[in-house]
All heavy atoms as a GROMACS GRO file, in nm:
protein
  447
    1MET      N    1   3.608  -0.994   1.498
    1MET     CA    2   3.481  -0.927   1.490
    1MET      C    3   3.465  -0.860   1.354
    1MET      O    4   3.357  -0.863   1.296
    1MET     CB    5   3.472  -0.824   1.604
    1MET     CG    6   3.340  -0.759   1.616
    1MET     SD    7   3.217  -0.881   1.661
    1MET     CE    8   3.074  -0.782   1.668
    2ASN      N    9   3.574  -0.799   1.306
    2ASN     CA   10   3.568  -0.733   1.175
    2ASN      C   11   3.532  -0.832   1.065
    2ASN      O   12   3.447  -0.803   0.981
    2ASN     CB   13   3.701  -0.664   1.144
    2ASN     CG   14   3.698  -0.595   1.011
    2ASN    OD1   15   3.612  -0.511   0.986
    2ASN    ND2   16   3.791  -0.630   0.924
    3ASP      N   17   3.598  -0.947   1.064
    3ASP     CA   18   3.568  -1.048   0.962
    3ASP      C   19   3.424  -1.095   0.970
    3ASP      O   20   3.359  -1.117   0.867
    3ASP     CB   21   3.662  -1.167   0.976
    3ASP     CG   22   3.802  -1.137   0.928
    3ASP    OD1   23   3.819  -1.037   0.856
    3ASP    OD2   24   3.894  -1.213   0.963
    4PHE      N   25   3.374  -1.111   1.090
    4PHE     CA   26   3.235  -1.153   1.107
    4PHE      C   27   3.140  -1.051   1.047
    4PHE      O   28   3.045  -1.086   0.976
    4PHE     CB   29   3.202  -1.173   1.255
    4PHE     CG   30   3.059  -1.207   1.281
    4PHE    CD1   31   3.011  -1.335   1.254
    4PHE    CD2   32   2.971  -1.113   1.331
    4PHE    CE1   33   2.878  -1.367   1.276
    4PHE    CE2   34   2.838  -1.145   1.354
    4PHE     CZ   35   2.792  -1.272   1.327
    5ILE      N   36   3.166  -0.922   1.071
    5ILE     CA   37   3.079  -0.817   1.017
    5ILE      C   38   3.089  -0.812   0.864
    5ILE      O   39   2.986  -0.806   0.795
    5ILE     CB   40   3.116  -0.681   1.079
    5ILE    CG1   41   3.079  -0.679   1.227
    5ILE    CG2   42   3.046  -0.566   1.006
    5ILE    CD1   43   3.131  -0.560   1.303
    6VAL      N   44   3.212  -0.818   0.813
    6VAL     CA   45   3.230  -0.810   0.668
    6VAL      C   46   3.165  -0.929   0.598
    6VAL      O   47   3.085  -0.913   0.505
    6VAL     CB   48   3.380  -0.802   0.633
    6VAL    CG1   49   3.403  -0.821   0.484
    6VAL    CG2   50   3.438  -0.670   0.679
    7PHE      N   51   3.198  -1.049   0.640
    7PHE     CA   52   3.145  -1.167   0.572
    7PHE      C   53   2.996  -1.190   0.601
    7PHE      O   54   2.924  -1.245   0.518
    7PHE     CB   55   3.228  -1.291   0.607
    7PHE     CG   56   3.367  -1.282   0.551
    7PHE    CD1   57   3.477  -1.284   0.634
    7PHE    CD2   58   3.388  -1.270   0.415
    7PHE    CE1   59   3.605  -1.275   0.584
    7PHE    CE2   60   3.516  -1.260   0.362
    7PHE     CZ   61   3.625  -1.263   0.447
    8GLY      N   62   2.949  -1.146   0.717
    8GLY     CA   63   2.806  -1.151   0.744
    8GLY      C   64   2.729  -1.059   0.652
    8GLY      O   65   2.621  -1.094   0.601
    9THR      N   66   2.784  -0.940   0.627
    9THR     CA   67   2.721  -0.846   0.535
    9THR      C   68   2.722  -0.901   0.392
    9THR      O   69   2.624  -0.888   0.320
    9THR     CB   70   2.792  -0.710   0.541
    9THR    OG1   71   2.790  -0.662   0.676
    9THR    CG2   72   2.727  -0.609   0.450
   10VAL      N   73   2.834  -0.961   0.353
   10VAL     CA   74   2.843  -1.020   0.220
   10VAL      C   75   2.741  -1.132   0.204
   10VAL      O   76   2.673  -1.142   0.101
   10VAL     CB   77   2.986  -1.071   0.193
   10VAL    CG1   78   2.992  -1.157   0.068
   10VAL    CG2   79   3.082  -0.955   0.182
   11ALA      N   80   2.727  -1.217   0.304
   11ALA     CA   81   2.630  -1.326   0.297
   11ALA      C   82   2.488  -1.272   0.290
   11ALA      O   83   2.406  -1.320   0.210
   11ALA     CB   84   2.646  -1.418   0.418
   12ALA      N   85   2.456  -1.172   0.370
   12ALA     CA   86   2.321  -1.113   0.368
   12ALA      C   87   2.292  -1.049   0.232
   12ALA      O   88   2.182  -1.063   0.178
   12ALA     CB   89   2.307  -1.010   0.480
   13ALA      N   90   2.391  -0.979   0.176
   13ALA     CA   91   2.372  -0.917   0.045
   13ALA      C   92   2.353  -1.023  -0.063
   13ALA      O   93   2.270  -1.007  -0.153
   13ALA     CB   94   2.491  -0.828   0.012
   14SER      N   95   2.427  -1.131  -0.053
   14SER     CA   96   2.415  -1.238  -0.152
   14SER      C   97   2.277  -1.304  -0.147
   14SER      O   98   2.212  -1.323  -0.250
   14SER     CB   99   2.523  -1.343  -0.128
   14SER     OG  100   2.509  -1.450  -0.217
   15PHE      N  101   2.232  -1.336  -0.027
   15PHE     CA  102   2.101  -1.398  -0.014
   15PHE      C  103   1.989  -1.304  -0.054
   15PHE      O  104   1.893  -1.344  -0.121
   15PHE     CB  105   2.078  -1.449   0.128
   15PHE     CG  106   2.156  -1.573   0.160
   15PHE    CD1  107   2.240  -1.578   0.270
   15PHE    CD2  108   2.146  -1.686   0.081
   15PHE    CE1  109   2.312  -1.692   0.299
   15PHE    CE2  110   2.217  -1.801   0.109
   15PHE     CZ  111   2.301  -1.803   0.218
   16SER      N  112   2.000  -1.177  -0.016
   16SER     CA  113   1.893  -1.083  -0.051
   16SER      C  114   1.890  -1.055  -0.200
   16SER      O  115   1.783  -1.044  -0.260
   16SER     CB  116   1.907  -0.953   0.029
   16SER     OG  117   2.025  -0.886  -0.005
   17SER      N  118   2.007  -1.047  -0.264
   17SER     CA  119   2.007  -1.024  -0.409
   17SER      C  120   1.950  -1.145  -0.483
   17SER      O  121   1.880  -1.129  -0.583
   17SER     CB  122   2.147  -0.992  -0.459
   17SER     OG  123   2.232  -1.103  -0.449
   18GLY      N  124   1.977  -1.264  -0.431
   18GLY     CA  125   1.917  -1.383  -0.492
   18GLY      C  126   1.767  -1.385  -0.478
   18GLY      O  127   1.694  -1.421  -0.572
   19ALA      N  128   1.717  -1.344  -0.362
   19ALA     CA  129   1.572  -1.339  -0.341
   19ALA      C  130   1.507  -1.233  -0.430
   19ALA      O  131   1.401  -1.257  -0.489
   19ALA     CB  132   1.542  -1.311  -0.194
   20ILE      N  133   1.571  -1.117  -0.441
   20ILE     CA  134   1.517  -1.012  -0.527
   20ILE      C  135   1.518  -1.055  -0.672
   20ILE      O  136   1.421  -1.035  -0.746
   20ILE     CB  137   1.598  -0.880  -0.509
   20ILE    CG1  138   1.574  -0.823  -0.370
   20ILE    CG2  139   1.559  -0.778  -0.615
   20ILE    CD1  140   1.666  -0.708  -0.334
   21GLN      N  141   1.628  -1.118  -0.715
   21GLN     CA  142   1.637  -1.164  -0.854
   21GLN      C  143   1.533  -1.271  -0.884
   21GLN      O  144   1.472  -1.271  -0.989
   21GLN     CB  145   1.778  -1.218  -0.882
   21GLN     CG  146   1.810  -1.237  -1.029
   21GLN     CD  147   1.765  -1.370  -1.084
   21GLN    OE1  148   1.758  -1.468  -1.014
   21GLN    NE2  149   1.735  -1.370  -1.212
   22ASN      N  150   1.510  -1.359  -0.790
   22ASN     CA  151   1.412  -1.465  -0.809
   22ASN      C  152   1.270  -1.410  -0.814
   22ASN      O  153   1.187  -1.456  -0.892
   22ASN     CB  154   1.424  -1.568  -0.697
   22ASN     CG  155   1.339  -1.690  -0.722
   22ASN    OD1  156   1.326  -1.736  -0.834
   22ASN    ND2  157   1.280  -1.742  -0.616
   23ALA      N  158   1.241  -1.310  -0.731
   23ALA     CA  159   1.105  -1.257  -0.723
   23ALA      C  160   1.073  -1.158  -0.835
   23ALA      O  161   0.965  -1.162  -0.892
   23ALA     CB  162   1.084  -1.190  -0.587
   24TRP      N  163   1.170  -1.066  -0.865
   24TRP     CA  164   1.137  -0.957  -0.957
   24TRP      C  165   1.229  -0.944  -1.077
   24TRP      O  166   1.203  -0.866  -1.167
   24TRP     CB  167   1.136  -0.824  -0.881
   24TRP     CG  168   1.028  -0.820  -0.778
   24TRP    CD1  169   0.895  -0.838  -0.797
   24TRP    CD2  170   1.045  -0.799  -0.639
   24TRP    NE1  171   0.829  -0.827  -0.679
   24TRP    CE2  172   0.919  -0.804  -0.579
   24TRP    CE3  173   1.155  -0.776  -0.557
   24TRP    CZ2  174   0.900  -0.786  -0.444
   24TRP    CZ3  175   1.136  -0.758  -0.423
   24TRP    CH2  176   1.009  -0.764  -0.368
   25GLY      N  177   1.343  -1.012  -1.078
   25GLY     CA  178   1.432  -1.007  -1.193
   25GLY      C  179   1.553  -0.917  -1.172
   25GLY      O  180   1.569  -0.849  -1.071
   26TRP      N  181   1.640  -0.917  -1.275
   26TRP     CA  182   1.768  -0.845  -1.267
   26TRP      C  183   1.750  -0.694  -1.260
   26TRP      O  184   1.833  -0.625  -1.201
   26TRP     CB  185   1.855  -0.880  -1.387
   26TRP     CG  186   1.925  -1.010  -1.371
   26TRP    CD1  187   1.900  -1.124  -1.439
   26TRP    CD2  188   2.031  -1.039  -1.280
   26TRP    NE1  189   1.983  -1.224  -1.395
   26TRP    CE2  190   2.066  -1.174  -1.298
   26TRP    CE3  191   2.100  -0.966  -1.185
   26TRP    CZ2  192   2.165  -1.237  -1.226
   26TRP    CZ3  193   2.200  -1.027  -1.112
   26TRP    CH2  194   2.231  -1.161  -1.133
   27ASP      N  195   1.647  -0.642  -1.324
   27ASP     CA  196   1.626  -0.497  -1.320
   27ASP      C  197   1.613  -0.448  -1.177
   27ASP      O  198   1.670  -0.345  -1.140
   27ASP     CB  199   1.502  -0.458  -1.401
   27ASP     CG  200   1.521  -0.479  -1.550
   27ASP    OD1  201   1.638  -0.482  -1.595
   27ASP    OD2  202   1.420  -0.494  -1.621
   28TRP      N  203   1.539  -0.519  -1.095
   28TRP     CA  204   1.520  -0.478  -0.956
   28TRP      C  205   1.644  -0.498  -0.871
   28TRP      O  206   1.667  -0.425  -0.775
   28TRP     CB  207   1.400  -0.549  -0.895
   28TRP     CG  208   1.274  -0.484  -0.941
   28TRP    CD1  209   1.192  -0.526  -1.041
   28TRP    CD2  210   1.219  -0.362  -0.893
   28TRP    NE1  211   1.089  -0.438  -1.057
   28TRP    CE2  212   1.102  -0.336  -0.967
   28TRP    CE3  213   1.256  -0.273  -0.794
   28TRP    CZ2  214   1.024  -0.224  -0.945
   28TRP    CZ3  215   1.179  -0.161  -0.773
   28TRP    CH2  216   1.064  -0.137  -0.847
   29VAL      N  217   1.727  -0.596  -0.907
   29VAL     CA  218   1.856  -0.611  -0.836
   29VAL      C  219   1.940  -0.486  -0.860
   29VAL      O  220   1.998  -0.430  -0.766
   29VAL     CB  221   1.931  -0.737  -0.883
   29VAL    CG1  222   2.070  -0.744  -0.822
   29VAL    CG2  223   1.852  -0.863  -0.849
   30ASN      N  224   1.945  -0.440  -0.984
   30ASN     CA  225   2.022  -0.321  -1.016
   30ASN      C  226   1.962  -0.196  -0.952
   30ASN      O  227   2.036  -0.109  -0.904
   30ASN     CB  228   2.031  -0.303  -1.167
   30ASN     CG  229   2.112  -0.413  -1.232
   30ASN    OD1  230   2.206  -0.463  -1.173
   30ASN    ND2  231   2.075  -0.450  -1.352
   31ILE      N  232   1.832  -0.185  -0.951
   31ILE     CA  233   1.766  -0.069  -0.889
   31ILE      C  234   1.791  -0.068  -0.739
   31ILE      O  235   1.816   0.038  -0.680
   31ILE     CB  236   1.615  -0.070  -0.921
   31ILE    CG1  237   1.593  -0.041  -1.069
   31ILE    CG2  238   1.539   0.030  -0.835
   31ILE    CD1  239   1.451  -0.065  -1.118
   32SER      N  240   1.787  -0.184  -0.675
   32SER     CA  241   1.804  -0.189  -0.530
   32SER      C  242   1.945  -0.153  -0.485
   32SER      O  243   1.964  -0.107  -0.373
   32SER     CB  244   1.766  -0.328  -0.477
   32SER     OG  245   1.858  -0.425  -0.523
   33ILE      N  246   2.044  -0.169  -0.571
   33ILE     CA  247   2.181  -0.134  -0.534
   33ILE      C  248   2.212   0.013  -0.563
   33ILE      O  249   2.314   0.066  -0.516
   33ILE     CB  250   2.283  -0.228  -0.603
   33ILE    CG1  251   2.418  -0.226  -0.534
   33ILE    CG2  252   2.299  -0.192  -0.748
   33ILE    CD1  253   2.417  -0.274  -0.393
   34ALA      N  254   2.125   0.081  -0.635
   34ALA     CA  255   2.151   0.221  -0.670
   34ALA      C  256   2.158   0.311  -0.547
   34ALA      O  257   2.244   0.400  -0.540
   34ALA     CB  258   2.043   0.271  -0.766
   35ALA      N  259   2.072   0.293  -0.450
   35ALA     CA  260   2.071   0.379  -0.330
   35ALA      C  261   2.201   0.369  -0.251
   35ALA      O  262   2.261   0.473  -0.220
   35ALA     CB  263   1.950   0.347  -0.243
   36PRO      N  264   2.251   0.250  -0.217
   36PRO     CA  265   2.379   0.244  -0.145
   36PRO      C  266   2.496   0.304  -0.224
   36PRO      O  267   2.586   0.366  -0.167
   36PRO     CB  268   2.401   0.096  -0.119
   36PRO     CG  269   2.267   0.035  -0.125
   36PRO     CD  270   2.190   0.117  -0.224
   37ILE      N  271   2.495   0.286  -0.356
   37ILE     CA  272   2.601   0.343  -0.437
   37ILE      C  273   2.596   0.495  -0.433
   37ILE      O  274   2.698   0.562  -0.418
   37ILE     CB  275   2.594   0.290  -0.582
   37ILE    CG1  276   2.634   0.144  -0.586
   37ILE    CG2  277   2.681   0.373  -0.676
   37ILE    CD1  278   2.615   0.078  -0.720
   38LEU      N  279   2.476   0.552  -0.446
   38LEU     CA  280   2.462   0.698  -0.442
   38LEU      C  281   2.499   0.754  -0.306
   38LEU      O  282   2.564   0.859  -0.297
   38LEU     CB  283   2.320   0.738  -0.480
   38LEU     CG  284   2.284   0.718  -0.628
   38LEU    CD1  285   2.136   0.749  -0.651
   38LEU    CD2  286   2.371   0.804  -0.717
   39ILE      N  287   2.461   0.686  -0.200
   39ILE     CA  288   2.498   0.731  -0.065
   39ILE      C  289   2.649   0.730  -0.048
   39ILE      O  290   2.707   0.825   0.004
   39ILE     CB  291   2.429   0.643   0.042
   39ILE    CG1  292   2.279   0.670   0.043
   39ILE    CG2  293   2.489   0.667   0.180
   39ILE    CD1  294   2.199   0.571   0.124
   40SER      N  295   2.715   0.626  -0.096
   40SER     CA  296   2.861   0.619  -0.090
   40SER      C  297   2.927   0.729  -0.172
   40SER      O  298   3.024   0.790  -0.129
   40SER     CB  299   2.910   0.483  -0.139
   40SER     OG  300   2.859   0.380  -0.059
   41LEU      N  301   2.873   0.754  -0.290
   41LEU     CA  302   2.927   0.859  -0.376
   41LEU      C  303   2.917   0.996  -0.308
   41LEU      O  304   3.014   1.072  -0.304
   41LEU     CB  305   2.853   0.862  -0.509
   41LEU     CG  306   2.892   0.973  -0.606
   41LEU    CD1  307   3.035   0.956  -0.653
   41LEU    CD2  308   2.796   0.976  -0.722
   42PHE      N  309   2.800   1.027  -0.252
   42PHE     CA  310   2.784   1.155  -0.183
   42PHE      C  311   2.874   1.166  -0.060
   42PHE      O  312   2.927   1.272  -0.030
   42PHE     CB  313   2.638   1.179  -0.146
   42PHE     CG  314   2.551   1.207  -0.265
   42PHE    CD1  315   2.433   1.138  -0.282
   42PHE    CD2  316   2.587   1.302  -0.360
   42PHE    CE1  317   2.351   1.164  -0.392
   42PHE    CE2  318   2.508   1.328  -0.469
   42PHE     CZ  319   2.389   1.258  -0.486
   43ALA      N  320   2.894   1.055   0.011
   43ALA     CA  321   2.981   1.056   0.128
   43ALA      C  322   3.125   1.084   0.088
   43ALA      O  323   3.195   1.161   0.154
   43ALA     CB  324   2.972   0.922   0.202
   44VAL      N  325   3.171   1.025  -0.022
   44VAL     CA  326   3.308   1.048  -0.068
   44VAL      C  327   3.326   1.194  -0.111
   44VAL      O  328   3.426   1.258  -0.079
   44VAL     CB  329   3.343   0.951  -0.184
   44VAL    CG1  330   3.471   0.993  -0.255
   44VAL    CG2  331   3.354   0.810  -0.132
   45ILE      N  332   3.228   1.247  -0.183
   45ILE     CA  333   3.235   1.387  -0.224
   45ILE      C  334   3.235   1.479  -0.103
   45ILE      O  335   3.315   1.572  -0.094
   45ILE     CB  336   3.118   1.420  -0.320
   45ILE    CG1  337   3.136   1.347  -0.453
   45ILE    CG2  338   3.108   1.571  -0.343
   45ILE    CD1  339   3.016   1.352  -0.544
   46TRP      N  340   3.149   1.453  -0.008
   46TRP     CA  341   3.139   1.535   0.112
   46TRP      C  342   3.270   1.532   0.192
   46TRP      O  343   3.320   1.635   0.237
   46TRP     CB  344   3.021   1.487   0.197
   46TRP     CG  345   3.001   1.562   0.324
   46TRP    CD1  346   2.970   1.694   0.338
   46TRP    CD2  347   3.010   1.508   0.455
   46TRP    NE1  348   2.958   1.725   0.471
   46TRP    CE2  349   2.983   1.613   0.546
   46TRP    CE3  350   3.038   1.382   0.506
   46TRP    CZ2  351   2.984   1.595   0.683
   46TRP    CZ3  352   3.038   1.364   0.642
   46TRP    CH2  353   3.011   1.470   0.729
   47LEU      N  354   3.326   1.413   0.208
   47LEU     CA  355   3.453   1.402   0.281
   47LEU      C  356   3.567   1.470   0.206
   47LEU      O  357   3.656   1.528   0.268
   47LEU     CB  358   3.487   1.255   0.306
   47LEU     CG  359   3.399   1.186   0.410
   47LEU    CD1  360   3.428   1.036   0.412
   47LEU    CD2  361   3.417   1.246   0.546
   48GLY      N  362   3.564   1.465   0.074
   48GLY     CA  363   3.665   1.536  -0.004
   48GLY      C  364   3.656   1.686   0.016
   48GLY      O  365   3.758   1.755   0.028
   49ILE      N  366   3.534   1.738   0.021
   49ILE     CA  367   3.514   1.881   0.045
   49ILE      C  368   3.563   1.918   0.185
   49ILE      O  369   3.632   2.019   0.203
   49ILE     CB  370   3.366   1.920   0.026
   49ILE    CG1  371   3.329   1.909  -0.122
   49ILE    CG2  372   3.339   2.060   0.078
   49ILE    CD1  373   3.180   1.920  -0.150
   50LEU      N  374   3.530   1.837   0.284
   50LEU     CA  375   3.577   1.863   0.420
   50LEU      C  376   3.729   1.861   0.429
   50LEU      O  377   3.789   1.944   0.498
   50LEU     CB  378   3.517   1.762   0.517
   50LEU     CG  379   3.370   1.776   0.550
   50LEU    CD1  380   3.327   1.665   0.644
   50LEU    CD2  381   3.341   1.912   0.611
   51ARG      N  382   3.791   1.767   0.361
   51ARG     CA  383   3.937   1.756   0.365
   51ARG      C  384   4.003   1.878   0.300
   51ARG      O  385   4.103   1.929   0.347
   51ARG     CB  386   3.983   1.629   0.298
   51ARG     CG  387   4.133   1.610   0.308
   51ARG     CD  388   4.174   1.473   0.277
   51ARG     NE  389   4.140   1.391   0.394
   51ARG     CZ  390   4.179   1.267   0.408
   51ARG    NH1  391   4.248   1.208   0.313
   51ARG    NH2  392   4.147   1.197   0.515
   52LYS      N  393   3.945   1.926   0.189
   52LYS     CA  394   3.999   2.046   0.125
   52LYS      C  395   3.989   2.166   0.217
   52LYS      O  396   4.081   2.247   0.226
   52LYS     CB  397   3.924   2.076  -0.005
   52LYS     CG  398   3.970   1.997  -0.121
   52LYS     CD  399   3.899   2.042  -0.247
   52LYS     CE  400   3.944   1.962  -0.367
   52LYS     NZ  401   3.876   2.004  -0.490
   53ARG      N  402   3.874   2.180   0.285
   53ARG     CA  403   3.857   2.291   0.378
   53ARG      C  404   3.958   2.282   0.494
   53ARG      O  405   4.012   2.382   0.538
   53ARG     CB  406   3.716   2.292   0.435
   53ARG     CG  407   3.613   2.338   0.339
   53ARG     CD  408   3.479   2.345   0.408
   53ARG     NE  409   3.373   2.372   0.314
   53ARG     CZ  410   3.246   2.359   0.339
   53ARG    NH1  411   3.207   2.320   0.459
   53ARG    NH2  412   3.156   2.386   0.249
   54GLU      N  413   3.980   2.158   0.541
   54GLU     CA  414   4.071   2.138   0.653
   54GLU      C  415   4.214   2.173   0.616
   54GLU      O  416   4.286   2.238   0.691
   54GLU     CB  417   4.063   1.994   0.700
   54GLU     CG  418   4.147   1.964   0.822
   54GLU     CD  419   4.130   1.819   0.864
   54GLU    OE1  420   4.022   1.785   0.912
   54GLU    OE2  421   4.226   1.743   0.847
   55THR      N  422   4.258   2.132   0.497
   55THR     CA  423   4.395   2.163   0.455
   55THR      C  424   4.412   2.309   0.417
   55THR      O  425   4.520   2.364   0.428
   55THR     CB  426   4.437   2.073   0.337
   55THR    OG1  427   4.347   2.092   0.229
   55THR    CG2  428   4.442   1.928   0.378
   56ALA      N  429   4.304   2.375   0.374
   56ALA     CA  430   4.313   2.516   0.337
   56ALA      C  431   4.327   2.605   0.461
   56ALA      O  432   4.388   2.711   0.454
   56ALA     CB  433   4.190   2.557   0.258
   57THR      N  434   4.272   2.562   0.575
   57THR     CA  435   4.276   2.646   0.696
   57THR      C  436   4.402   2.622   0.778
   57THR      O  437   4.431   2.697   0.867
   57THR     CB  438   4.152   2.620   0.784
   57THR    OG1  439   4.147   2.483   0.821
   57THR    CG2  440   4.027   2.660   0.710
   58VAL      N  441   4.476   2.516   0.750
   58VAL     CA  442   4.596   2.484   0.830
   58VAL      C  443   4.713   2.563   0.787
   58VAL      O  444   4.744   2.630   0.712
   58VAL     CB  445   4.628   2.334   0.823
   58VAL    CG1  446   4.762   2.304   0.887
   58VAL    CG2  447   4.519   2.256   0.887
   0.00000   0.00000   0.00000
């Protein structure tokens, strides 16, 4: 199941990036990936803060 989810997501991202590139160009491909990258960055920072708080209280 894990492989299906991972490779299904990769295939969907590949097809959607190709469609975006074909319709609007490389600039929009880069712009469209900015939101997931920023969400991931904020999640990593947030989890790091939570982990520091957790180890400080133990």
